[in-house]
N, C-alpha and C positions, 0 to 999 in steps of 0.2 A: 393116600395110603395110611392105614391105621397104625398107631404107635403101640398096639397091643398084640401079643402073640396070638396066633391062630388057635381057636378052640377055647379061649377064655370068654365065658358068658358075660352078657351085659350085667346080670345080677351080681356076679363075682367082682366085676370091675367097679360097679356102683358101691358095693359093700366095702371094698378096699379103699375107694376114694373117700367115702364118708369116715372111715376109721382113720385114715391118714390125715384128713383135714383137721379133725378134732374141734371143729366149729361148724355152725350151720352153713350150708352151701346152697346157694339159690339154684332154681331149676335152670336158668340160662347158663350159669357157670358149670353145672353138671352136664348140660347138653354139650357145651364146648369141650369139656374135659373128656367126656365119654364118646364124643364124635357121633352123637345121635340127636334126633329131634327132641324138643321139649316134651311132646306127647309121649315119646318113647321113655323119657326119664320118669314121668309120672306113672306110667305102666310098670316100669322096672322097680320103682319104690314100692308100689303095692305088691308086686311079685316078691321082692326082697322081704317085706314084712310077713307075707304068708309063709315063706321059707323059714324065717326066724322063728315064727310061732310053731310051725310044724316040727322043727328040730328041737324045740324047747331049749333055746340057747340063752334065755334071759336077757335078750337084747331087743331094742326097739328103734326103728327108723322113725324118729320124731320130727314132725313139722313144727318148726319154731323160728322166730325172727326172720320170716320171709324165705326160709330154706329148709333143708333137712340135715339132721345130724344123727349119728349112731350113739345111743346111750344105753345104760343099764336099765332094764325094764323095771318100772316102779314096784312091781310085785317082788322083785329080788332084793331091792335096796335094804329092807330091814335086816336081811341076813348078812349084809356086808358092812353094816355100820360099825360093829366092833372091830372088824378087820382093818378098815381104813381110818375111822375116827379122827379126821383132821381137826385141829383146833377150830372151833366155829368162829366165824367173823363176828365181831361185836354186832349185836342187833342194831338196826336203825332206831334212832330216837323217835318219839311221837312227832316231834317237830319235823324231822327228816321225812317221815312217812307222809305227813300232811303236805309238805312242800313237794315231794315226789308225786303225790296224787294230783296236786294242782297243776304241776308241769305236764303230767300225762294227759289230763283232760283238757287243758287250755293251751297247749303248745302251738306255736312258739309263744313264749311269755317272758316279760322282762322281770328283773328283780323287783322293781318298783311295783309292778302289778301283783307279784307274789306277796310282797310286804303289805300292800293294801288289802289283799284278800285275807291274809293271816293276822294282820294287826300286830306284826312283830318283825324284827329284822331277820333277813334270810341269808346274809352274807356268809356266815360260817357254815350254815346248813348247805348252801349251794356248793361251797368249797368241798365239803365232805362228800356230797353226792357226785361231784366231778372226780374226786380222788378215787371213788369206788366205781367210776365209769358208768354211772346210772343216768347222768344228764351231761349234756355238752352244750357249748355255745354254737349256735347255728347261723348267726348273723347279727345284724344290728337293725333296730326298728327305725324307720324313716320318720323320725320326729326330732325336735330340738334336743340336743345332747346325744342323740344316736345311742340309746342304751342297748346293751347286749341282749340277745334273745336266746332263751334256753329251751331245749327239747330233750326228750328221753333218747336213750341209745339202744342199740341192739342188745347190749348187755342187760338192760332193763327188761327187754322182752324175754331173754333167755332166763334170767333169774326168776321171773314171775310166770314162766311157762306159757307165754303168749306167742302165737304165730305172727300177729300183727296188732297194731293199736285198735283195730276193729274188734278184737277179742276182749277189750276192756268191758267190765260190766256197765250197763247203761247208767247214766248219771243218777237216775231215780233210785237205783239199787245201791249206789255208793253211800257210805256213811255221810250224813249231812255235815259233820264237823270238818270234813276234808274239802268241802265245796262251798265255802262261804263267799267266794269271789264271784 
């Protein structure tokens, strides 16, 4: 038996679910929440986006971090900046960006491997990236000392607008200074 009232369309339920979630929701999770097949979810997402475009609502059903989320359409964002204008987060330092790029392309990676690649200490940089939820500890390397292994998070994917790590530019296109290791 469905938990939804009779007559509520799949598109409406999907839109409400994405709006209420406020974060990317995977196809399997949407399938379970909406009580439909994963294929029906994919079709409903496309249908929702067509409806959003046709209604000119300034919203986008975005594929990001292995799921979907409802966001303000990028074309509308410039008109909203003065309205919302939150204080920007301090930008990442060049050391943090370099470390983040190394983690993204070589994960899982130890602090020692990062420091060897960068030629500098990464302890405080890794701490900053963890505080910003851009990297996380994903285990320990099976070597003497069992150093921590670091990898990027879903927040990293969201912040950089990537659906998955497969969307990272090829290493040959990345700036050479980020990939010394």
